[in-house]
C-alpha positions in Angstrom: 5.4 18.1 14.6 1.7 17.0 13.9 0.3 18.1 10.2 -3.6 18.6 10.2 -4.6 16.3 7.6 -7.9 17.8 7.4 -6.5 20.8 6.2 -7.6 21.0 2.3 -4.8 22.7 1.2 -2.7 20.1 3.0 -4.1 16.8 2.0 -4.3 18.6 -1.9 -0.7 18.9 -1.4 0.3 16.0 0.0 -1.5 13.8 -2.7 0.1 16.1 -5.3 3.7 15.4 -4.2 2.7 12.0 -4.2 1.8 12.2 -8.2 5.1 14.3 -8.8 7.1 11.4 -6.8 5.0 9.0 -8.9 5.8 10.9 -12.1 9.3 11.3 -11.8 10.1 7.1 -11.4 7.4 6.8 -14.3 9.1 9.3 -16.6 12.5 7.6 -15.6 11.4 4.1 -16.5 9.5 5.5 -19.6 12.7 6.9 -20.8 14.9 4.2 -20.1 12.8 1.3 -21.0 10.0 3.1 -23.4 7.1 0.5 -22.3 4.0 2.3 -21.3 3.1 -0.7 -19.2 5.5 0.7 -16.5 4.1 3.6 -16.6 0.8 2.6 -15.6 2.4 0.1 -13.0 4.1 2.8 -11.2 1.0 5.1 -10.8 -0.6 1.7 -9.9 2.0 1.5 -6.9 3.1 4.6 -6.2 0.0 6.9 -6.3 -3.3 4.8 -6.6 -2.5 2.6 -3.8 -3.8 5.0 -1.4 -7.1 3.8 -2.7 -6.9 1.6 0.8 -7.8 4.9 2.4 -11.3 3.5 1.5 -11.0 0.7 3.6 -10.7 2.8 6.7 -14.1 4.7 5.4 -16.1 2.5 4.4 -15.3 0.6 8.1 -16.7 3.3 9.9 -19.1 4.8 7.5 -20.1 1.5 5.9 -21.3 1.7 2.1 -22.5 5.2 1.9 -20.3 7.2 -0.2 -19.8 11.2 0.6 -16.7 12.7 -0.7 -16.6 15.2 1.9 -16.7 13.0 4.6 -14.0 10.9 2.5 -11.6 13.9 2.7 -12.7 14.5 6.1 -10.0 11.9 7.7 -10.4 12.5 11.1 -14.1 12.5 11.3 -13.6 8.3 10.6 -10.3 7.6 11.8 -10.7 9.5 15.2 -14.3 8.2 15.1 -13.1 4.7 14.8 -10.1 4.8 16.8 -8.3 2.8 14.0 -5.8 3.0 11.4 -6.3 0.3 8.7 -4.9 1.3 5.7 -4.3 -2.0 4.6 -2.2 -1.4 1.2 0.5 0.5 3.1 3.0 -1.5 4.9 6.9 -1.8 4.6 6.7 -5.6 4.5 4.9 -5.1 1.1 8.2 -3.8 -0.8 9.5 -7.5 -0.9 5.9 -8.9 -1.8 5.4 -6.3 -4.4 8.8 -6.7 -5.8 8.4 -10.8 -6.3 4.9 -10.4 -7.9 6.6 -7.4 -10.2 9.2 -9.8 -11.0 7.0 -12.9 -11.7 4.4 -10.5 -13.9 7.7 -8.9 -15.6 9.0 -12.0 -17.0 5.5 -13.5 -17.7 4.9 -10.5 -19.8 8.4 -9.6 -20.8 8.3 -6.2 -19.0 11.9 -5.5 -18.2 12.2 -3.7 -14.8 8.5 -4.4 -13.5 9.8 -5.0 -10.1 11.7 -1.9 -9.7 9.1 0.9 -11.4 6.5 -0.9 -8.7 9.0 -1.1 -5.9 10.7 2.3 -6.5 7.1 4.1 -6.5 5.6 2.1 -3.4 9.2 3.0 -1.2 8.5 7.1 -2.1 4.8 7.0 -1.7 5.9 5.2 1.9 8.7 7.5 2.2 6.5 10.4 2.3 4.0 9.5 4.1 6.3 8.8 7.0 8.0 12.2 6.7 4.7 13.8 6.8 2.6 12.7 9.6 3.8 12.3 13.3 3.5 8.6 14.1 5.0 5.6 15.8 8.3 4.8 14.2 6.2 1.2 13.5 3.2 2.4 12.6 4.0 1.7 8.7 4.5 -1.5 9.3 1.3 -3.8 8.5 2.1 -6.0 10.9 2.9 -3.7 13.7 -1.0 -2.3 12.8 -2.5 -5.8 12.9 -1.0 -6.9 16.3 -2.1 -3.7 17.9 -5.7 -4.0 16.6 -5.0 -1.3 14.1 -5.3 0.8 17.0 -5.2 4.8 16.3 -3.2 5.3 19.7 -0.5 2.8 18.6 -0.4 4.2 15.4 0.4 7.9 16.7 2.7 6.1 19.1 0.6 6.8 22.4 
């Protein structure tokens, strides 16, 4: 089933669900470890990871910022025929876990790696079940080897 990502209400709902899922994980880690840094990490990796959509926007429009164009996703994705979203990739789960483990040890933040990975996982799972796409589309390496083609992302 294809969802119109430009439907204003749907885009807001989609982002709200990212926020909600991230909040659930952040609250869990806050209750368990009482460390506010886990909340920050959860939101960076579970919600703010969508900042990479600006890469797709800027690759098509250049440095001009226009929020109306930004929230009209198909304008720049269909216009360029590319889907970069460089921070969306199943491969990053391991990378982010290792980074979280290292930073957690260095700054004495218990379970940082899990707060990062669980919110990132929730984000990717929601994206995967929200849009019609090729089964490998959320692997960065798949997009890379297919030249970030929108057609390959969509499975065409």
